[in-house]
C-alpha positions in Angstrom: 62.2 18.9 -66.8 61.1 22.1 -64.8 63.2 23.6 -62.3 62.8 22.0 -59.0 61.3 24.4 -56.4 62.7 24.6 -53.0 60.1 23.5 -50.4 62.3 24.3 -47.2 65.8 24.8 -46.5 65.9 21.4 -44.8 67.9 19.1 -47.0 67.1 15.6 -45.7 64.1 14.8 -47.9 65.9 15.8 -51.1 68.9 13.4 -50.7 68.6 10.1 -52.1 69.1 8.5 -48.6 66.5 10.9 -46.9 64.0 10.6 -49.9 64.5 6.6 -50.0 63.8 6.4 -46.2 60.8 8.7 -46.6 59.3 6.7 -49.3 59.6 3.4 -47.2 58.1 4.6 -44.2 55.3 6.3 -46.3 54.5 2.8 -48.1 54.8 0.9 -44.6 52.3 3.1 -42.8 50.0 2.9 -45.9 50.5 -0.8 -45.8 49.2 -0.9 -42.3 45.8 0.9 -43.3 45.3 -1.5 -46.0 46.2 -4.8 -44.8 45.3 -5.0 -41.2 42.1 -7.2 -40.9 41.4 -7.0 -44.6 40.5 -10.7 -44.7 37.7 -10.2 -42.1 36.0 -7.1 -43.1 32.6 -8.0 -44.2 31.4 -7.7 -47.7 29.0 -4.6 -48.0 29.1 -3.0 -51.3 27.0 -4.7 -54.1 30.1 -4.2 -56.6 32.4 -6.1 -54.4 29.6 -9.0 -53.7 29.4 -9.2 -57.5 32.9 -9.5 -58.1 33.3 -12.2 -55.3 30.4 -14.2 -57.0 32.1 -14.2 -60.4 35.6 -15.3 -59.2 34.0 -17.9 -56.8 32.3 -19.3 -60.0 35.3 -19.0 -62.2 37.2 -21.1 -59.5 34.6 -23.8 -59.3 33.7 -24.1 -63.1 37.2 -23.6 -64.5 35.7 -21.4 -67.2 37.7 -18.1 -66.9 36.6 -16.8 -70.4 33.0 -15.8 -69.6 32.2 -14.3 -66.1 29.0 -15.4 -64.7 26.9 -14.8 -61.7 24.4 -17.6 -60.9 25.0 -19.2 -64.0 24.2 -16.0 -66.1 27.1 -14.2 -68.0 28.0 -11.0 -66.7 29.7 -9.0 -69.6 29.3 -5.5 -68.2 33.0 -5.3 -67.0 36.2 -6.4 -68.6 37.8 -9.6 -66.9 41.1 -8.5 -65.6 40.1 -8.1 -62.0 38.1 -11.5 -62.2 41.4 -13.1 -63.6 43.8 -11.9 -61.1 41.2 -12.6 -58.5 40.6 -16.3 -59.6 44.4 -16.7 -59.8 44.7 -15.4 -56.3 41.8 -17.6 -54.9 43.4 -20.6 -56.7 46.7 -20.0 -55.1 45.4 -19.3 -51.6 42.5 -21.7 -52.0 40.0 -19.1 -50.7 37.0 -18.1 -52.7 36.2 -15.2 -50.2 36.6 -11.5 -50.8 40.2 -11.7 -49.6 41.8 -12.8 -53.1 39.8 -9.9 -54.5 41.0 -7.3 -51.8 44.7 -8.3 -51.8 45.1 -7.2 -55.4 43.6 -3.8 -54.7 45.6 -3.2 -51.7 48.9 -4.2 -53.4 47.9 -1.9 -56.4 47.2 1.1 -54.1 50.9 0.6 -52.8 52.0 0.3 -56.4 49.9 3.6 -57.2 51.6 5.5 -54.2 54.9 4.7 -55.8 54.1 5.6 -59.0 53.0 9.1 -58.1 56.2 9.4 -55.9 58.3 8.6 -58.9 56.1 11.0 -61.2 56.3 13.9 -58.6 60.2 13.2 -58.3 60.7 13.1 -62.0 59.2 16.6 -62.1 60.5 18.6 -59.3 63.1 16.3 -57.2 62.9 13.8 -54.4 61.2 16.4 -52.3 58.4 16.8 -54.4 57.9 13.2 -55.2 57.3 12.6 -51.3 55.0 15.5 -50.9 53.2 14.1 -53.8 52.9 10.7 -52.2 52.1 12.2 -48.7 49.1 14.0 -50.7 47.9 11.2 -52.2 48.0 8.7 -49.1 45.8 11.7 -47.1 43.0 11.3 -49.3 40.1 9.3 -47.9 39.1 7.8 -51.3 42.5 5.9 -51.6 42.1 4.0 -48.3 38.4 3.1 -49.1 39.1 1.7 -52.4 42.3 0.3 -51.6 40.6 -2.4 -49.0 37.7 -3.3 -51.6 37.6 -6.1 -54.0 36.7 -4.4 -57.2 38.2 -3.1 -60.4 38.6 0.7 -59.4 42.2 0.5 -57.9 43.6 -1.4 -60.8 42.2 1.1 -63.0 43.7 4.0 -61.3 47.2 2.1 -61.1 47.2 1.3 -64.8 45.9 4.8 -66.0 48.5 6.7 -63.5 51.4 4.6 -64.6 50.4 4.7 -68.7 50.3 8.7 -68.1 53.5 8.9 -66.4 55.4 6.6 -68.9 54.0 9.0 -71.7 55.3 12.1 -69.7 58.8 10.3 -69.8 58.2 9.2 -73.4 57.6 13.1 -74.2 60.7 14.3 -72.2 63.3 11.6 -72.9 62.2 10.3 -76.5 63.0 6.9 -75.3 61.1 4.8 -77.9 61.9 1.7 -75.8 59.0 3.2 -73.6 56.4 2.7 -76.4 55.8 -0.8 -75.8 55.4 -0.2 -72.2 52.9 2.5 -72.6 50.9 0.1 -74.9 50.8 -2.8 -72.4 49.9 -0.4 -69.4 47.2 1.3 -71.4 45.8 -2.3 -72.5 45.7 -3.4 -68.8 43.9 -0.1 -68.2 41.4 -1.3 -70.9 41.0 -4.7 -69.4 40.2 -3.1 -66.0 37.3 -1.0 -66.8 36.9 -0.3 -70.5 35.8 2.9 -72.0 36.7 5.0 -68.9 40.5 4.9 -70.0 39.4 6.9 -73.0 38.6 9.7 -70.7 41.5 9.3 -68.2 44.4 8.5 -70.5 43.5 9.2 -74.0 41.7 12.5 -73.5 44.5 14.3 -71.6 47.3 13.2 -74.1 45.2 14.3 -77.2 44.6 17.7 -75.4 48.2 18.3 -74.5 49.5 17.3 -77.9 47.0 19.5 -79.4 48.0 22.5 -77.2 51.5 21.8 -78.1 51.0 21.5 -81.8 52.4 18.1 -81.8 49.4 16.0 -82.9 51.6 15.0 -85.9 53.6 12.6 -83.4 50.4 10.4 -83.4 51.4 9.5 -87.1 54.5 7.8 -85.9 54.8 4.0 -86.6 55.9 3.3 -83.1 53.2 5.5 -81.6 50.6 3.7 -83.9 52.1 0.5 -83.0 51.7 1.2 -79.3 47.9 2.3 -79.5 47.1 -0.8 -81.6 48.8 -2.9 -78.9 46.7 -1.2 -76.2 43.5 -1.4 -78.4 44.1 -4.9 -79.3 44.6 -6.0 -75.7 41.4 -4.3 -74.5 39.3 -5.3 -77.5 40.3 -9.1 -78.0 38.3 -10.5 -75.1 35.2 -8.5 -76.4 35.6 -10.1 -79.9 35.9 -13.5 -78.4 32.9 -13.2 -76.2 30.7 -11.5 -78.9 31.7 -14.7 -81.2 30.6 -17.0 -78.5 28.0 -15.9 -76.2 24.4 -15.3 -77.7 23.1 -11.9 -77.3 26.6 -10.5 -76.0 26.6 -7.6 -78.6 23.5 -6.2 -77.5 24.3 -6.3 -73.8 27.9 -4.7 -74.5 26.1 -2.0 -76.7 23.7 -0.9 -74.2 26.3 -0.8 -71.4 28.5 1.2 -73.8 25.7 3.9 -74.3 24.5 3.8 -70.6 26.7 6.6 -69.3 25.6 8.9 -72.1 22.1 8.9 -70.6 20.7 6.3 -73.1 19.3 3.8 -70.8 16.4 1.4 -71.6 14.7 -1.6 -69.4 17.4 -4.0 -70.9 20.1 -2.1 -69.3 21.6 -4.3 -66.4 24.1 -2.0 -65.5 24.0 0.5 -62.5 22.3 4.0 -63.6 23.4 6.8 -61.5 22.4 10.3 -63.2 23.5 13.5 -61.5 23.7 17.1 -62.2 26.8 18.4 -64.1 28.3 20.1 -61.0 28.0 16.9 -58.8 31.8 16.1 -59.0 32.7 19.3 -57.7 30.5 18.9 -54.5 31.8 15.3 -53.9 35.5 15.6 -54.7 36.5 17.7 -51.6 35.2 14.8 -49.5 36.9 11.9 -51.4 40.2 13.6 -51.5 39.8 14.9 -47.7 42.1 16.0 -46.0 44.4 16.6 -48.7 41.6 18.5 -50.3 42.2 21.5 -48.1 44.8 22.5 -50.4 42.4 22.7 -53.5 42.3 26.3 -53.2 46.0 26.7 -53.4 45.9 24.4 -56.5 43.3 26.4 -58.1 44.9 29.5 -57.5 48.3 27.8 -59.1 46.4 26.8 -62.0 44.9 30.3 -62.6 47.9 32.3 -62.2 50.0 29.8 -64.4 47.5 29.7 -67.2 47.5 26.2 -66.7 51.2 25.9 -66.5 51.6 27.5 -69.8 55.4 27.9 -69.4 55.9 24.3 -68.0 54.7 21.5 -70.4 55.2 18.8 -68.1 53.2 20.3 -65.4 50.6 21.1 -67.7 50.2 17.6 -68.7 49.8 16.8 -65.2 47.2 19.5 -64.8 45.3 18.0 -67.9 45.3 14.6 -66.3 43.3 16.2 -63.5 41.2 18.6 -65.3 40.2 16.9 -68.4 38.7 13.6 -66.8 36.8 15.9 -64.2 35.3 18.0 -66.9 34.5 14.9 -69.1 33.0 12.9 -66.3 30.9 15.8 -65.2 29.4 16.2 -68.6 28.4 12.5 -68.8 25.0 12.2 -67.3 25.9 8.9 -65.4 28.2 9.8 -62.5 29.5 7.4 -59.7 31.7 8.2 -56.6 34.3 5.7 -57.5 35.4 7.8 -60.7 36.9 10.3 -58.5 39.6 7.8 -57.7 41.4 8.3 -61.1 41.7 11.8 -60.6 43.4 11.7 -57.4 47.1 10.9 -58.5 47.4 13.8 -60.7 45.7 16.1 -58.0 48.3 14.9 -55.6 51.2 15.8 -57.8 49.3 19.5 -58.3 49.1 19.7 -54.6 52.8 19.0 -54.1 53.9 21.5 -56.9 51.4 24.2 -55.6 52.7 24.1 -52.0 56.2 24.1 -53.3 55.6 27.1 -55.4 54.6 29.2 -52.6 56.9 31.8 -51.2 58.4 30.8 -47.7 56.1 33.3 -45.8 53.1 32.2 -47.7 53.9 28.5 -47.1 54.6 29.0 -43.2 51.3 30.9 -43.3 49.6 28.0 -44.9 51.0 25.3 -42.6 49.7 27.3 -39.6 46.3 27.9 -40.9 45.7 24.2 -42.1 48.3 22.4 -40.1 47.3 23.6 -36.5 43.7 22.3 -36.7 44.7 19.1 -38.2 47.3 18.4 -35.4 44.6 19.3 -32.7 42.1 17.2 -34.6 44.7 14.3 -34.7 45.0 14.5 -30.9 41.3 14.6 -30.3 40.8 11.6 -32.6 43.6 9.7 -30.7 41.9 10.2 -27.3 38.5 9.1 -28.9 40.4 5.8 -30.3 41.7 5.4 -26.9 38.3 5.3 -25.2 37.0 3.2 -28.0 39.7 0.4 -27.3 39.5 0.8 -23.5 35.7 0.8 -23.2 34.4 -1.2 -26.4 37.3 -3.5 -27.2 38.5 -4.1 -23.7 42.0 -4.0 -24.9 45.0 -4.0 -22.3 45.3 -0.6 -20.8 49.2 -0.7 -21.1 48.9 -1.2 -24.7 46.5 1.5 -25.2 48.4 4.0 -23.2 51.6 3.1 -25.3 50.0 3.5 -28.7 47.9 6.6 -27.7 51.0 8.2 -26.1 53.2 7.7 -29.1 50.4 9.1 -31.4 49.9 12.3 -29.2 53.4 12.8 -29.1 53.7 12.7 -32.9 50.6 15.0 -33.2 51.9 17.4 -30.5 55.2 17.8 -32.5 53.3 18.4 -35.6 51.3 21.0 -33.7 54.5 22.7 -32.6 55.8 22.4 -36.2 52.6 24.2 -37.6 52.8 26.9 -34.9 56.3 27.5 -36.1 55.4 27.2 -39.9 57.5 24.5 -40.5 55.8 22.5 -43.4 58.4 19.6 -43.9 58.6 18.9 -40.2 54.9 19.2 -39.9 54.3 16.4 -42.4 57.2 14.2 -40.7 55.2 14.2 -37.6 51.6 14.5 -38.7 51.3 12.1 -41.6 52.6 8.8 -39.8 50.4 9.6 -36.7 47.6 10.0 -39.0 48.1 6.9 -40.9 48.6 4.8 -37.8 45.4 6.5 -36.3 43.6 5.6 -39.7 44.8 2.2 -39.5 43.4 1.5 -36.0 40.2 3.3 -37.1 39.5 1.8 -40.5 40.8 -2.0 -39.8 39.6 -2.3 -36.1 36.7 0.1 -35.5 35.0 0.3 -38.9 35.4 -3.3 -39.4 33.5 -4.0 -35.9 30.7 -1.6 -37.3 30.4 -3.7 -40.4 30.3 -7.1 -38.8 27.5 -5.8 -36.7 25.8 -4.6 -39.8 26.4 -7.7 -41.7 25.4 -9.9 -38.8 23.5 -8.0 -36.2 24.5 -8.2 -32.5 24.0 -11.9 -32.8 27.6 -12.0 -34.6 29.3 -10.7 -31.4 30.1 -13.1 -28.3 28.1 -12.9 -25.2 30.9 -11.2 -23.4 31.0 -8.7 -26.5 27.5 -8.0 -26.5 27.4 -7.4 -22.7 30.1 -5.0 -23.0 28.5 -3.1 -25.9 25.2 -2.9 -24.0 27.0 -1.5 -20.8 28.7 1.1 -22.6 25.6 2.0 -24.7 24.0 2.7 -20.9 27.0 4.3 -19.5 28.6 6.0 -22.5 25.9 6.2 -25.3 27.8 9.0 -26.9 30.8 6.7 -27.6 28.6 4.1 -29.1 27.1 6.8 -31.4 30.4 8.2 -32.3 31.5 4.9 -33.7 28.0 4.2 -35.2 28.0 1.0 -33.3 24.1 1.2 -32.6 23.4 0.7 -36.3 22.0 -2.8 -36.7 20.8 -3.5 -40.5 21.8 -7.2 -40.4 19.9 -9.9 -39.1 20.2 -11.7 -35.6 20.0 -9.1 -33.0 
């Protein structure tokens, strides 16, 4: 284990009690962002619509082996999400989007817990909390966590298998080998071939750089790999045997990311230039991506953590998939999600490695505008709930006052260069404000987009028309004037 780097002199977040309380607060705040109004948010993304259709067909027909849409087999994706969604739908007696979104939201919380545990194992409880904080402050985590598709399951099982490999390498506990195999197998059942770039590639590069490729000849390692591969491939073998034309469909979808498309390919084709992920990653990881320059500086000055093997492995878990996905002709936004857990760990380590003076300067430079943005955003949310939602003024003042107080404390801490105090005040306020925006304001926008203004009650429409006349900037700010659905 690498030597723990002190982040500040304050000891509370490095104690078991303080660390446990901090982790609980972080997970509870993230749960608010994920679960509030989760069942009422309209389905907009085509991927989620397809998953809902498949699960609904599974529940109705009782055929859980062959995913189908409108009676036709859909074999482009492995079945784990469909199975979990169908089981949840059966349990809840609901074939809407919620049974698919619930596993994604739970997987998101589990992913945050895995990142905190991984960070803590590398540098103590403080670094674990910092890694978890960096992860929840990434836009892509919230967006994918409230969506009923396979991306969050993939991210969770990939991160968990990588963490277990890290523990295997440092502790040599052979009892972890079957766990690694199961987690890697579940990752394969979540998104198939993406796992080879997210899990296998960093692992092989790390062992190659350490001169330890001979470890792959160990019978226990071979058994774990066979377990993972068997779990991932067994369903495909059965499908090829039972479904006519399945092999051709699977082969075309396998080579599609390589740029070998055809008119017979039914999967999505998104071809972008090699630098594309470099342009979208900062937005998908915002606002935590503001630390990317520090992370890059740290990667350069340490020569990819040449003297810290475990941090080198964490770095490879970010760099290797980024390079590999960039080299593939087909690119999609959601593939950034699997890079975020290791990026969060790098953010925590990089900030912790700064000298106290540099860390205080960074806190002032980044923390001050973020705190001010939080105060401004809270004011905008308060106006939204007053003018558009017509919520009780007392409740608005109470919640907004609490958020402004937290952001104000964060502002004071930023000006004083106190990074831990800044995070303690800013992060809960940010997550609560994000929950109000993402689960109320954004849901309202999507309801209007899905059903038009006709989806609103008469009072809601009249209020929206009035605000549009008198406070048009507020309607534009929350994009409530967009109407792509019918029934205006």
